[in-house]
N, C-alpha and C positions, 0 to 999 in steps of 0.2 A: 420649686424645688424647697423644701424645708430648712432652714439653716439652725437647728436646734441643737448642735455641738461647736463649740462648747454650750455647759448651758447656765442659765441664769438670768439674771434680770437686772437692770438699772446700772449705769455706767456713770459713777462719781467723778467728780475732780480729780485729777491726780497731779500730788504736790507732795513735798518733802514736810514732816510738819516742824516747827522749829522745837527746839531742847531747851528752848528757854520754861525755868522754873523746874520741870520735868529733872533736867541734869543736875539740880540740888539736890533731889531724894535719894537717899542709900538704898541701898541693896534690898534691905526688908520691906520698903516703903512700896517697891518697884514690883517687888514678887505678889507683896499682899494684894495691890492692885489687879495684876493681871489673874491672880485664884478668882477674884469676885466677880471679874468680866470687865472692869474699869475700862474704858479705851485710850490706849497710851498712844501717844506719837511713836512711828514708826521705829526710831533708832531708842525709844524706851523699851518698846516691845521685844528688840530684840537683846537688849541689855538683861531685863527681866527674865527671859527665858535661859539666857545662857548661865544667869546667877544661881534663878531658882534650881536648875537641874543640872548639874556637871556631867561630862561621861564617866561610865561605871567603871570603878577601880579595874586594874589589870592591864590588857593591853591597849594602848592608848593611840588608835592608828591616826588620829590627827597631829600627832608628835613624829609620827615615822617620816623616812625620808628614804629615796629611789637607791636602793642600793647600787656600790661601785660595780660598775661594767654590765649595768642592766639595760642594755641597748642605747642608742644616740643621747637618750637624754640625760645619761649620766656623762656624758661629755665635761670636760673641765672641771668646774666650779660643782657638777652635780645639778642634782634637781630637789630641793627641801622645803618648797612649796611656804604654806606661814609657821613652819615647825620654832621658827623662833620668837613667835607672837606671846605677848607680855599675857597676863591674866585676865587684863581690861579688854584685849580684842580675841578672846575667845566666847564664841554663841554656839548655842544649843538652838534650833530655829523648827517650828512646828508649822508657819503660814507664809504663805508670798511675802506678808506685808514684812515679816521679821526677817526673812531673810535677804529682801531687798535694803533692807536697813543696814543689815552686816555687810553685805558686799560692798556698801559704803559707795554707788557710783562706779565699783571698780578701781579703786583708790589704791595702790599701793603698799600702803601701810600693815605692817603683816598681820595676817590672820588665821583663824582656825576656825570653821564653821560646820559642828555636826548639824546635820538633819536627821529629825526623828520624826517616824510617820511618813505621810503621803501630805504632799502641798500641790495644791493646782494652781499654776501659773494666773489660769482664767477667772482670779477672784478679783473683787471690788476691796477697798479701804477696808472693812469690815468683813473679809470674809464671805462673802457672799458671792456664787457661782456666777457667772458671765455665760453669756449667749454670743454668738456670730451674730444674732439679730439687736444685740446692745449696744456692737460694737458699728453697726450701720449707721452710714450720717449719709446728709445731703441727697436723700432720694433713693440711695442703692438699693438695687435688690437685684439677686440673679437671674430673674424673669427680664428685669430691663435692660441687665449687661448684656445676654445673650442676643435679645432682638436687636442691639445695638451693634454688634459685631461680626454678626452671623457673615460669614464669608462671604456667601450668594449674594450680600447685599452689599456689604462693608467692603469685601473685596480684601488685596492682600497686603494695606497699610497696615502701620502700627497703631491699637486704639490710639483717638484722643478723644477731648468733648466732655460734657457733661458728667456721661456714666462713669467712664475712664476714670474724671478726676474726681467723683464720690467714690469709685472704688479706691483711689490712692489714700483719698482721708479716712476711709473707713478702714483699711489696712494700718494706717499712722495709729490709729487708737489701739486696734490689739496690738501692735509691736510694742506701744507705751507698757503692757502689761506682762507681756511674755518675754523679751527681750530683756536677758540680763546680764549684766558686763562683769567678768571674772578678771580682775587685776593681778597685777604681779605680788606675789610671795604671800598666795592666798591655797591655804589644803580647805578643799569642800570635800566633805566626807559623811556618808547615811552610817546611822547607828543601828546595830543589828542587823537583821534579814530583811526587813519592810520600810527601809527607807525609799522614796518615789519623791520625785519630780515630774509632774504632768504638765503636758502643755507649753513648758518651758522649752525656749532656746538658748543656751549657755554661751554667749558671747566673750569667747579669750581674745582680745584684740590688742594689737600693739604690748601685749604685756609678756613679763618674762618668770618664770620660775613658780609654775601653778602646777598643782596636786587635784585630782579627781577621783575619787575611790568609794567603793563600796555602794553606787548608787544605782537604780534602776531609772532611766529616762523614759518616758515613752509617751509618744502622739503627740510631736508637736505640729499639730494640726491649723492649718493657715484656713481662716475663714474665706478669702479673698483672693482666689489665683488670678494671675493676669493672662489673657490671651496673646501668645506669642505668633502672628500669623505663619512669619518665613522659617520657623524651627522647624529641620527633619520634613522638608518639602512640603509637608501636608497641615503644620504649624501642630502647637502644642501649649498645654497649659502648665505654668509656670508658676511654682510654689515659692515662698518666701524663708522657711525655719527649718534649719539643722539643728539638731538634739545638740550636740556639740558643734561650735564654726572657730576654728583656729585661722584667724588673719594676723599675720605679723607676729606670732607669738611664739617665744622660744621658751626652752628646756620647760617641756609641760607632760608631765607624766599621767597618763589615765589610766585606769588601773581597778580589775574588776565591777566594771561596771556591766549593764544590761541594759541594750537601747532597741528597742521595736516601734512598732503603732499600733501596739496592744489595746484590741478594743475599737478602732474604727481602720481597717485594711483599707487601701486605695483601690483594692481590687473589688470592693463593693459600693464603691462610687458610679455615679451615674456615668453617660458619654455624652459628652456635648461636640458637635463640629465635628464628630469623627473618631475623637482622640478624648481617651477615659480622663475624668474632672479629678486630676492630681490633688489631692491635700495635703502631703508630705515632701520636702526635698534631701537631703541625706541625713546619714544617721551622726555620723562623726566627720567633717570635713576638713580638710588642714591645705591651707592655701595661701595666696597673698606674701609669699617670701615667709612662712611660718620655717621654724627649721628646731630642731634637735628633740625630737617628740619620742617619748616611748609608750607605745598601746599594749596591755598584757593582760592576761587573763580576764579577758571582757567576751560579751556576748552581744553577738549582731542578729536580731533574727526579723523576717518577714517583713520584708519592705522590698522597694525596689533598687534604687542607687543607696550603698553604703557608704562608700569613702572614696573621695573623691583627693587625692592629693596632688595639686598643683591645678590652678584654674584655668590657664589659658597657654595656649601653644605659642602664642606670639610674648608672652610672660617673660622673656629673657634675662631678668633681673633676679629671676628665681634660679639661676645656675650658681652651683655652689651652698644651695639651703636645700630645704626639703629632706633634712635625712632624719629617716621615721626610721623606727624598729617594730614591727609588729609582732608579738608573738604568743604563744598559747591562748587564741583568740578562736571561739567559735563563730563560724557563720552558717546559719542556720534559715532557710527560705529566704535566702538571697537572691535578688536577680542579677545583680549585676555593679560593679565596680566594689570588689574585696581585696585589694584596692584597683583604682584606675589611676595610673602616673605618670606624672609628665617632671621630668628634670631631676627628681630626687634620686638621692641616694637610699635606698627601701632594703630593711634586710626584714624578709618573711619566713619565719621560721617557728616550727612546732603548731603550725595550725590545723585545725579541723573545719572542714568545709562539708556540708550536710545539702544535698537537694532533695528534698521531701517530694514524693510525686502529686503532681499536679501544679509546680512551680512553674512558672512563666519562664523558665534559665534562659540566660544569655550566653554569659561569662563570667570568670572568677577575677584572672588576672588581667587586666589593659596595660597593655604597653604603649605609652603615648611617646610624644617629643621628648628626645634627649634623657628619657626614662633611665635608672639602671637599677634595677629591681635585681635582688639578691636571694634566694628563693633557697630553702633547704627544708627537706622533710618534714612535708604537710601530707597530709590527707583527706582526699574529698573520697565520700558517699554519696553514690547517684542513682536513680530507677534507671531503667533499661533504655529507655530511649535517648540520656544524654552521653554524648561520646566524649572520650578523651579528649578529640580535637576540638570541643567546643570548650575547655577550660582555661586558655587563653584566647586573647585577642588582641589585634595590635592595629595604633592607628597611627603611622609614621613613627613607630619604635623602628629600634635596632639592635637590642642587644637585650637578653634576658640570661641569668645565670641560675640554673636549676639542678637539683640533685637530690635523690631519698624520695622524689616524691610517692606515692599509694593512692593509687585511683581503685576503689570498691575490693582493696584488699593486696591488688598485685601490684609492684612496681613498676614504673612507667617514666620512660623521657620526655617530660611534657615537652622541649624544647626541638626534638626531633620527629615526634608528632605535628607539631605546629608548623615546622618545616616544610613536611611532606603532606599534611591535608590541606595546608591552606595557601599552596604554592598557587602562583598566577592572579589570587584573589589580595592578599597582603606580601610582604615584603618578607625574606629569610631572614631571621632573627641571629645574630652571632652569639656564642655563648660568654665572650667576654666583654663583662661589663665596666672593668676599668678598676675595680676597686674590690678588698676583701673587709666583710666585717672583721672590728677586733673588739668591740664592747659584747657583750651575749656572754649569757649564762650557759650551762650542760645544754648540747644540742642533742634531744633524743631520736631517735629512731621513729616515725610514721606510727607506726601501732600503737606505740607506748605514749604519745602526745595525744592522739584521740584518747585513750583510757584517762590519762591527766586533766584533759581539757574537760572532758565529761563530769566528772569527778567536782573539777576546784575553778573551772571560770565561771563569771560571772557574779552578780551584787549577791550578797551576803553568803558567801562561798568563801571567803579569805580565811585561811588556817589560823 
């Protein structure tokens, strides 16, 4: 199998360049060096980019904060991101090296990072593209891996041995490039209508007070999926990267982002061991005790598993956490998990769901262990073979509040439909979820919400 994506050559040593010497240069010297193409240390590159071209005058998205009552992330002190950053911690970045330097390893120092143009995470320190073959090490190849762990010979045990070790080492090399830690008190915002992070996995881990806005994130492509023999009965391929992954994160606002597998759909990948050779994980996952999150006016498209809230049925420490608001988002061509919820109190209102013809659709709302979804005035548009009974699926769930839902233009009671049509295969769900949302803006009817989402959701569409 060809491993031509991501593309490029040559994996250099990856390290943080010292700032000694460059730190003594003034703004003009840094900007001039950047203009003539002189290779700067990573930190200097970020500073040169920020100081050479500040944000355009007028509305400054980097200084904006989450509005009062705008979902769970507005709880308490609210979510302000890097709005308090001083001028020395305001950056405009155009390359992966500049972005990594500005993020500063996930430091909690208040910072505002403006992304201008398209940034490819699968690039080396000089900006040259890197392919899967560039990351491969210790003799790893897809063909050798497949031969080593073919279930007809290997059996059902977990892969181990030289090829699995080589796969893990190769995966670690890619992770060094594509996983980017976003620390507390950070605002990461796109400039204009064409700010793109390609191949990147934003990791908001054990961080608080983070804003991500006006960005397109696409194709977080895993070069080295691992075979898991005992998953789903027949086994399955497991991939590593979510476009955005919240783990133990609190007070996070994700707004006007567009996230997809654009350019490399998993449906186009081959089948190995009878299973699709997946290259992408979730679009936006919220797990490991994350809390107080608002996701608004965003587009999730052309993907299998879009959004997981709560990662395990046994993670009882998540009780009282995973409080999330989803409003005015578009889910188009999404197969499942829009969202799937465990434990959390999740307010889902005024979202638009569209299932294009040909989508291998499974469900939209996953009601799992101790989840408390409160859904209001959402709209679903599907082809004729998708039934209203398909929209909700339960795994050990017990309750779902829903009202004002529309299915292909008709008002429907999704709770009653679920309980009627899934009787015997899934337990009935109760309408009382034990809480009523208080933090939210105006909730419109589903018909109006569809029009508003079509006009205003996604990167580049902030009014």
